[in-house]
C-alpha positions as CSV (number, residue, x, y, z in Angstrom):
1,M,-67.3,38.8,-70.8
2,E,-70.1,39.0,-68.7
3,F,-71.0,42.1,-66.3
4,R,-72.7,43.4,-63.0
5,S,-73.5,46.3,-61.6
6,G,-70.9,47.5,-58.8
7,P,-71.6,50.3,-56.3
8,V,-70.0,53.4,-58.7
9,Q,-69.8,52.1,-62.0
10,Y,-71.5,53.1,-65.0
11,L,-72.0,51.3,-68.5
12,H,-71.4,53.6,-71.2
13,V,-73.0,52.7,-74.5
14,K,-71.5,54.9,-77.7
15,L,-73.7,54.2,-80.8
16,A,-73.4,55.2,-84.6
17,A,-76.3,57.8,-84.8
18,S,-77.1,56.9,-88.4
19,G,-78.9,53.8,-87.4
20,F,-80.8,55.0,-83.9
21,D,-83.0,57.1,-83.0
22,E,-82.6,58.0,-79.7
23,K,-85.6,59.8,-78.8
24,N,-87.8,56.8,-78.6
25,F,-85.7,54.4,-77.0
26,A,-86.3,53.8,-73.3
27,H,-84.9,51.6,-70.4
28,P,-85.1,52.1,-66.8
29,A,-81.9,51.9,-66.2
30,L,-80.9,54.8,-69.1
31,V,-79.7,57.3,-66.9
32,S,-78.6,60.0,-69.4
33,V,-78.6,60.2,-73.4
34,R,-76.3,62.3,-75.2
35,R,-75.1,63.1,-79.0
36,E,-72.2,64.1,-80.0
37,D,-71.5,65.1,-83.9
38,D,-72.5,61.4,-85.4
39,K,-72.3,59.6,-82.1
40,V,-75.1,58.7,-79.4
41,L,-74.0,57.9,-75.9
42,L,-76.1,56.2,-73.6
43,V,-75.7,56.1,-70.2
44,F,-77.3,52.9,-67.7
45,S,-77.1,52.3,-64.3
46,P,-77.1,48.6,-64.7
47,E,-78.5,45.7,-63.1
48,D,-78.3,43.5,-66.0
49,I,-75.5,44.8,-68.4
50,N,-76.4,41.7,-70.9
51,E,-79.8,42.3,-70.9
52,I,-79.5,46.2,-71.7
53,L,-77.0,45.4,-74.6
54,R,-79.5,42.6,-76.3
55,A,-82.7,45.9,-75.3
56,I,-80.3,48.1,-77.3
57,M,-80.0,45.4,-79.9
58,D,-83.5,44.6,-80.2
59,Y,-84.7,48.0,-80.5
60,A,-82.1,48.7,-83.2
61,P,-81.2,45.2,-84.9
62,N,-78.6,47.1,-87.3
63,V,-77.2,49.9,-85.4
64,D,-73.6,49.8,-84.8
65,V,-72.0,49.6,-81.1
66,L,-68.9,51.7,-81.4
67,E,-67.9,51.8,-77.4
68,T,-68.7,49.9,-74.6
69,G,-67.3,50.4,-70.8
70,L,-67.8,50.6,-67.2
71,Y,-67.1,53.5,-65.7
72,P,-67.0,55.3,-62.3
73,T,-69.1,58.3,-63.4
74,P,-72.0,59.1,-65.6
75,G,-70.5,61.7,-67.2
76,P,-67.1,61.8,-69.5
77,T,-64.5,60.3,-68.5
78,S,-61.1,62.1,-69.8
79,G,-58.7,59.9,-68.5
80,Y,-58.5,58.2,-65.2
81,R,-55.7,55.8,-63.5
82,L,-55.6,52.1,-61.7
83,K,-53.6,50.5,-59.8
84,Y,-54.3,47.0,-58.7
85,G,-50.7,45.7,-56.9
86,R,-48.0,46.9,-58.3
87,L,-49.3,47.6,-61.8
88,R,-51.0,50.6,-62.6
89,L,-52.7,51.6,-65.5
90,V,-53.6,54.7,-66.8
91,C,-56.1,56.4,-70.0
92,P,-54.2,59.2,-70.9
93,G,-57.1,62.3,-70.8
94,E,-57.4,66.1,-69.9
95,G,-54.6,66.7,-66.9
96,I,-53.6,63.2,-66.7
97,K,-50.8,61.7,-68.9
98,P,-48.8,58.4,-68.7
99,L,-45.9,58.4,-66.0
100,A,-43.3,55.9,-66.3
101,D,-43.8,52.3,-65.7
102,E,-47.7,53.0,-66.2
103,I,-49.3,50.6,-69.2
104,V,-51.0,53.0,-71.4
105,L,-55.1,51.7,-71.8
106,E,-57.3,53.4,-74.3
107,T,-60.7,51.4,-74.8
108,D,-63.1,53.0,-77.6
109,F,-64.6,49.6,-78.6
110,S,-64.1,46.9,-76.8
111,F,-64.7,45.8,-72.7
112,G,-61.5,45.8,-71.0
113,S,-61.4,49.5,-69.2
114,G,-59.9,48.0,-66.0
115,F,-63.0,49.1,-63.6
116,H,-64.7,45.6,-63.5
117,P,-64.1,43.2,-60.8
118,T,-63.1,40.2,-62.9
119,T,-60.2,42.6,-64.6
120,K,-58.7,43.4,-61.1
121,L,-58.6,39.9,-59.7
122,S,-57.5,38.3,-62.9
123,V,-54.6,41.2,-62.5
124,L,-54.1,40.2,-59.0
125,L,-53.7,37.0,-59.7
126,L,-51.4,37.2,-62.5
127,E,-49.4,39.2,-60.1
128,E,-49.2,36.4,-57.1
129,L,-48.4,34.1,-60.0
130,Y,-45.5,36.0,-61.5
131,A,-43.7,36.0,-57.9
132,R,-43.9,32.3,-57.6
133,Q,-43.4,30.7,-61.1
134,P,-42.8,33.3,-64.2
135,A,-44.9,32.1,-67.2
136,S,-42.6,33.1,-70.4
137,V,-45.4,32.2,-73.1
138,V,-48.6,33.3,-72.3
139,F,-52.5,33.1,-74.5
140,D,-54.8,35.6,-73.8
141,L,-58.1,34.4,-75.1
142,G,-60.7,37.1,-75.4
143,T,-58.3,40.0,-74.8
144,G,-60.7,42.7,-74.9
145,S,-58.8,45.8,-75.2
146,G,-55.5,43.8,-74.6
147,V,-55.4,44.8,-70.5
148,L,-54.6,41.4,-69.5
149,A,-51.8,40.6,-72.0
150,L,-50.1,43.9,-71.7
151,C,-49.9,43.3,-67.6
152,A,-48.4,39.8,-68.2
153,A,-45.6,41.4,-70.4
154,K,-45.3,44.3,-68.1
155,L,-44.6,41.2,-65.5
156,G,-42.0,39.5,-67.9
157,A,-44.1,37.4,-70.3
158,S,-41.6,37.0,-73.6
159,R,-44.1,35.9,-75.7
160,I,-47.8,36.9,-75.9
161,L,-50.5,35.3,-78.1
162,A,-53.9,37.6,-77.5
163,A,-56.7,36.1,-79.5
164,D,-60.3,38.1,-79.9
165,I,-63.4,37.3,-82.0
166,D,-64.4,40.7,-82.2
167,E,-62.6,42.7,-85.3
168,R,-63.5,45.8,-83.5
169,A,-61.4,44.3,-80.5
170,V,-58.2,43.5,-81.9
171,W,-57.9,46.8,-83.8
172,E,-58.3,48.3,-80.1
173,A,-55.7,45.9,-78.6
174,R,-53.2,46.2,-80.9
175,K,-53.1,49.8,-81.0
176,N,-52.6,49.6,-77.0
177,V,-50.0,47.0,-77.6
178,V,-48.4,50.2,-79.8
179,R,-48.8,52.5,-77.4
180,N,-46.6,50.5,-74.9
181,A,-43.9,49.5,-77.2
182,Y,-44.7,45.7,-76.7
183,Q,-44.7,44.9,-80.5
184,D,-42.2,42.9,-80.0
185,R,-43.9,40.6,-77.5
186,I,-47.5,40.0,-78.3
187,L,-49.3,39.5,-81.3
188,V,-53.0,40.4,-81.3
189,V,-55.0,38.2,-84.0
190,K,-58.6,38.0,-84.2
191,G,-59.5,33.9,-83.6
192,T,-60.8,32.1,-80.8
193,L,-58.9,28.9,-78.6
194,S,-58.4,27.0,-82.0
195,C,-56.0,29.6,-83.1
196,A,-53.6,28.6,-80.0
197,R,-51.0,25.5,-80.8
198,P,-51.8,22.7,-78.4
199,N,-49.3,22.1,-75.3
200,F,-47.3,25.1,-76.0
201,F,-48.2,27.5,-73.7
202,D,-47.1,28.2,-70.1
203,L,-50.3,30.5,-69.0
204,L,-53.8,30.9,-70.3
205,L,-55.4,33.9,-69.4
206,A,-59.3,33.8,-70.1
207,N,-61.7,36.4,-68.9
208,L,-64.7,35.1,-70.6
209,T,-68.8,34.3,-69.8
210,I,-69.4,31.3,-67.9
211,G,-71.6,30.2,-70.8
212,T,-68.2,30.1,-73.0
213,I,-65.9,28.3,-70.3
214,L,-68.6,25.5,-69.6
215,T,-68.6,25.2,-74.0
216,L,-64.7,25.4,-74.4
217,G,-64.7,23.0,-71.0
218,P,-61.3,21.0,-71.1
219,S,-60.2,21.8,-74.0
220,L,-58.6,25.2,-73.0
221,A,-55.9,22.9,-70.7
222,G,-55.4,21.3,-74.2
223,V,-53.1,24.3,-74.7
224,L,-50.8,24.3,-72.2
225,K,-47.5,22.8,-71.7
226,P,-47.5,20.3,-68.6
227,K,-47.1,21.6,-65.4
228,G,-48.7,25.1,-66.8
229,A,-51.1,27.4,-65.3
230,M,-54.4,29.0,-66.1
231,I,-56.5,32.2,-64.7
232,L,-60.1,32.3,-65.4
233,S,-62.5,35.0,-64.8
234,G,-65.8,36.4,-66.2
235,F,-68.1,34.2,-63.6
236,T,-69.6,34.7,-59.8
237,K,-68.3,33.3,-56.8
238,G,-72.0,30.5,-57.1
239,Q,-70.4,29.4,-60.7
240,V,-66.7,28.3,-59.3
241,N,-67.7,24.6,-58.5
242,E,-68.9,24.4,-62.1
243,V,-65.7,25.9,-63.3
244,A,-63.3,24.0,-61.0
245,A,-65.2,20.6,-62.4
246,L,-64.1,20.9,-65.7
247,F,-60.8,20.6,-64.8
248,A,-60.6,17.8,-62.3
249,G,-56.9,16.7,-62.9
250,A,-55.7,20.6,-62.1
251,Q,-54.8,21.9,-58.7
252,L,-57.2,24.7,-57.6
253,R,-54.6,27.4,-56.2
254,K,-56.3,30.3,-55.3
255,T,-59.7,31.9,-55.6
256,L,-60.1,35.7,-55.1
257,V,-63.9,37.1,-55.2
258,E,-64.9,40.8,-55.0
259,E,-68.2,42.6,-55.7
260,G,-69.6,38.7,-56.2
261,W,-67.3,38.3,-59.1
262,A,-64.8,35.8,-58.5
263,A,-61.5,34.4,-60.9
264,V,-59.9,31.3,-60.5
265,W,-56.0,30.2,-60.8
266,F,-55.3,26.3,-61.8
267,D,-52.1,24.7,-61.8
268,F,-51.5,21.5,-64.2
């Protein structure tokens, strides 16, 4: 997923110290650098997160990126709670323990902390969709931490396929599925659109980059049953028309926008 900075968000990037010399790394958006045992934590106040990540890889092409995420403070984040509509998410930490009915989410290796507007907007559309037309079989493409798959399960989905091309994201999403005891309802796999059965799903969730959405294009709808639905995000308000043009036969049911980011709900 592409990211754009929000008013109180910081990018935390945790790297393996063995492949990174933090003393000679410089970037105009860099806020702080901390070494934690065998890891290095870089904190940025970002204008363009994709550019920041490219700068890190240009500086140290072989470095192992262990964790990336958006957080509300530049300092260590030890637990937090988020509430989107009826759904509540919790990342356990110091003084913060999961309560009944909360979705437990830990994000050590992938994007999907829940702070970014695209996650919030996707969850809000998901809640509204389930209030109108509950979806039983769901495909979450680019699952990251598994946050959208977990929300769909919480809202009532009985079978969910969650896929990501990043092996570490798959590992993390699987751990979050276990934390929430949804092993019998969510299957997490390494893969992309091709791992989904055509004409099989009631709902497709995809919080991706605009480039990936444009590349996959109308083929995204090929996994849906007749009268299926799709929630897409990861792009800006100005790119909504470009995304909508990919699905000429679909009804654009609703668009939500926050901080310049957009999420859309299509009915087919």
